[in-house]
N, C-alpha and C positions, 0 to 999 in steps of 0.2 A: 504494500500500500504506500502510495506517495504521501509523505507528511508535508504539512504546510507550516509556514511561520506561525508563531503564537499570537501575534496581534494583527489587527486590521491595518495598523499603521505600517507594519513591515510588509504586508501583502501589497498595500497601496504603493509604497516606495518602489518595490520591485517592478510592479506593473507599469506605473507611471514613467519611471526612468526608462524602462524597456521600450514602451510605445513611443515616447518622444524621441529617443535616440534612433530607433528603427525608422521612424518617419514614413511608414507605409503599412498597408494592411497585409495580413498573412492570408493568402488565398491559394487555392489549388489552380491548376491550369484552366479550369472552367470559371474561375472568378468567385468560387464559393469559399467563405471564410473557413480556415483550417487551423488546428492547434499548431501544426507545422506546415508552412506553405512553401511556395517557390523560393529558391535562393536562400534557404535557411531562416526565413521569417517565422515569427511566432506571434500568435494572437495574445490578447491580454491574459487569458487563462493559461495558454501555452507557455507563457513566461514563467509560470509557477511549476512547470513539469520539468524536472532535471532531464537533460539529454539522455543520460544512461538509463532512465526509467520510462522514457517515451515509448509507446507502442502504436504503430499505425492503426490498430483496431480502435483507438480512442476516437478517431475521426468519425466514426459512425455513431457517436454518443454525445449528448449535451453534457455540460458540466454536472448538472443534477443527476444524470444517469451514471456518470463516472463515480459520483458519491454513492449512489444507491448500490452500484455493483461493488463498492468498497475498493475501487482502484485508486481513489484519492480520499484523503481524510475529510471528514465532515466538519469543516470549519469555515465560517463566513461564506457559505455557498451562495446565499442570496446576493451578497455584496460582490462576489466574484462574477456572478451572472450580470450584474449591472455594469461592471467594468468591461465584461465581454461585449455587452451591447454598445458601449462607447466605441470599442474597436470595430464592431461589425456594422453599425448603423451610421456612424458619423464620418465625415470627410476629414482627413488629417489636417489639411491646410486650413480648413474653415473652423474646426471646433474642438479637436482633441484636447488641446491645452485648456480651453475654457471649460469643457465638459469635465475634465479631470479636476480642475480647480473647484467646480461646483460640487462634485462628488466629495472632495476633501472637506469642503465647508459644511456640507450637509451631514457628514459623519464625524465632525469635530476632529479632523486630522490636519496635520501640518503638510503643506504643499511646498516643498523645497526640492525641486528636481532640476538638475543641470543637464 
């Protein structure tokens, strides 16, 4: 089972830094969001899956299903799903930073990402 950081702040820091540094969505060749996409890209939730624990079968499941199947630890699943939605539904250039900042504010987190 994949273990996750103990706090939402740690999860947010990993995801926000990853997404802002990556600067593009993680998609397969058909343009569908994937935990591991083309050219080594990772989605928001994919950033929480260590490379040595990633399995292509994850791509057939939502984060909630990964939790239910006990492939990932059941911590902050709802918040991770929200972060995944920021990756999947928003355009990087237009709103990722703003959306991440709003998420941080609404969850009383610090948003200091370089």
